[in-house]
C-alpha positions as a Markdown table, in Angstrom:
| # | Residue | x | y | z |
|---|---|---|---|---|
| 1 | Ser | -54.2 | -13.7 | 28.6 |
| 2 | Pro | -50.5 | -12.8 | 29.0 |
| 3 | Cys | -49.1 | -11.9 | 32.4 |
| 4 | Pro | -48.2 | -8.2 | 33.0 |
| 5 | Pro | -44.4 | -7.7 | 33.0 |
| 6 | Gln | -42.9 | -8.1 | 36.4 |
| 7 | Pro | -40.4 | -5.5 | 37.7 |
| 8 | Gln | -37.6 | -8.0 | 37.7 |
| 9 | Asp | -38.2 | -8.8 | 34.0 |
| 10 | Ala | -37.8 | -5.1 | 33.2 |
| 11 | Glu | -34.7 | -5.0 | 35.3 |
| 12 | Gly | -33.3 | -8.1 | 33.4 |
| 13 | Ser | -34.1 | -6.6 | 30.1 |
| 14 | Ser | -32.4 | -3.3 | 31.1 |
| 15 | His | -29.3 | -5.3 | 32.2 |
| 16 | Leu | -29.2 | -7.2 | 28.9 |
| 17 | Phe | -29.6 | -4.0 | 26.9 |
| 18 | Gln | -26.7 | -2.5 | 28.8 |
| 19 | Gln | -24.5 | -5.6 | 28.1 |
| 20 | Val | -25.4 | -5.2 | 24.4 |
| 21 | Leu | -24.4 | -1.5 | 24.4 |
| 22 | Asp | -21.2 | -2.3 | 26.2 |
| 23 | Thr | -20.3 | -5.0 | 23.7 |
| 24 | Cys | -21.0 | -2.7 | 20.8 |
| 25 | Ser | -18.9 | 0.0 | 22.3 |
| 26 | Thr | -16.0 | -2.5 | 22.8 |
| 27 | Phe | -16.3 | -3.5 | 19.1 |
| 28 | Val | -16.4 | 0.1 | 17.9 |
| 29 | Leu | -13.2 | 0.8 | 19.9 |
| 30 | Arg | -11.5 | -2.4 | 18.6 |
| 31 | Val | -12.4 | -1.5 | 15.0 |
| 32 | Glu | -11.1 | 2.0 | 15.4 |
| 33 | Gly | -7.9 | 0.6 | 16.8 |
| 34 | Leu | -7.5 | -1.8 | 13.9 |
| 35 | Glu | -8.2 | 1.0 | 11.4 |
| 36 | Asn | -5.5 | 3.2 | 13.0 |
| 37 | Ala | -3.1 | 0.3 | 13.0 |
| 38 | Asn | -3.8 | -0.4 | 9.3 |
| 39 | Ala | -3.3 | 3.3 | 8.4 |
| 40 | Ala | 0.0 | 3.3 | 10.3 |
| 41 | Gln | 1.1 | 0.1 | 8.5 |
| 42 | Gln | 0.1 | 1.5 | 5.1 |
| 43 | Leu | 2.2 | 4.6 | 5.8 |
| 44 | Glu | 5.2 | 2.5 | 6.8 |
| 45 | Ile | 4.8 | 0.5 | 3.6 |
| 46 | Val | 4.9 | 3.7 | 1.5 |
| 47 | Asn | 8.0 | 4.9 | 3.4 |
| 48 | Leu | 9.7 | 1.6 | 3.0 |
| 49 | Lys | 8.9 | 1.4 | -0.7 |
| 50 | Ala | 10.4 | 5.0 | -1.1 |
| 51 | Arg | 13.5 | 3.9 | 0.7 |
| 52 | Val | 13.9 | 0.8 | -1.5 |
| 53 | Leu | 13.5 | 2.9 | -4.6 |
| 54 | Ser | 16.1 | 5.4 | -3.3 |
| 55 | Met | 18.5 | 2.6 | -2.5 |
| 56 | Gln | 18.0 | 1.1 | -6.0 |
| 57 | Glu | 18.7 | 4.4 | -7.6 |
| 58 | Asp | 21.8 | 4.8 | -5.5 |
| 59 | Glu | 22.9 | 1.3 | -6.5 |
| 60 | Glu | 22.5 | 2.2 | -10.1 |
| 61 | Ile | 24.6 | 5.4 | -9.7 |
| 62 | Ile | 27.4 | 3.5 | -7.9 |
| 63 | Lys | 27.4 | 0.8 | -10.7 |
| 64 | Ser | 27.6 | 3.6 | -13.3 |
| 65 | Ile | 30.5 | 5.2 | -11.4 |
| 66 | Asn | 32.3 | 1.9 | -11.2 |
| 67 | Glu | 31.9 | 0.9 | -14.9 |
| 68 | Thr | 35.0 | 0.7 | -16.9 |
| 69 | Pro | 35.3 | 2.8 | -20.0 |
| 70 | Ala | 34.7 | -0.3 | -22.2 |
| 71 | Gln | 31.5 | -1.0 | -20.2 |
| 72 | Lys | 30.3 | 2.6 | -20.6 |
| 73 | Ala | 31.0 | 2.4 | -24.4 |
| 74 | Ala | 29.1 | -0.8 | -24.7 |
| 75 | Lys | 26.1 | 0.7 | -22.8 |
| 76 | Arg | 26.2 | 3.7 | -25.1 |
| 77 | Arg | 26.2 | 1.5 | -28.2 |
| 78 | Lys | 23.3 | -0.5 | -26.8 |
| 79 | Leu | 21.3 | 2.6 | -26.0 |
| 80 | Ser | 22.1 | 4.0 | -29.4 |
| 81 | Glu | 20.9 | 0.8 | -31.1 |
| 82 | Lys | 17.6 | 0.9 | -29.1 |
| 83 | Ala | 17.1 | 4.5 | -30.1 |
| 84 | Gln | 17.7 | 3.7 | -33.7 |
| 85 | Glu | 15.2 | 0.8 | -33.5 |
| 86 | Ala | 12.6 | 3.1 | -32.0 |
| 87 | Asp | 13.2 | 5.7 | -34.8 |
| 88 | Asp | 12.9 | 3.0 | -37.5 |
| 89 | Leu | 9.7 | 1.8 | -36.0 |
| 90 | Lys | 8.3 | 5.3 | -35.9 |
| 91 | Lys | 9.1 | 5.8 | -39.5 |
| 92 | Arg | 7.4 | 2.6 | -40.5 |
| 93 | Leu | 4.3 | 3.5 | -38.5 |
| 94 | Glu | 4.2 | 7.0 | -40.2 |
| 95 | Ile | 4.3 | 5.3 | -43.6 |
| 96 | Val | 1.4 | 3.1 | -42.8 |
């Protein structure tokens, strides 16, 4: 028949259980810290993407300001041609 548990066995089990609880608490805190760091990084990424987009828009505006009249006329012709192509395609699709 098995021996009845000794007081020191119960004490050892209690100590082991406390170690497991402490380890779990440590992991929970570490996971929370990583989740917070991840959220902060995601926010920083969103902010940086917005800055890049703003800088690209500014760059386009500056390029547009610095274009010569001939470059502006060429751009207008190109846009007009694209608009005409789109209209032609719409008309062909309406016929079908």
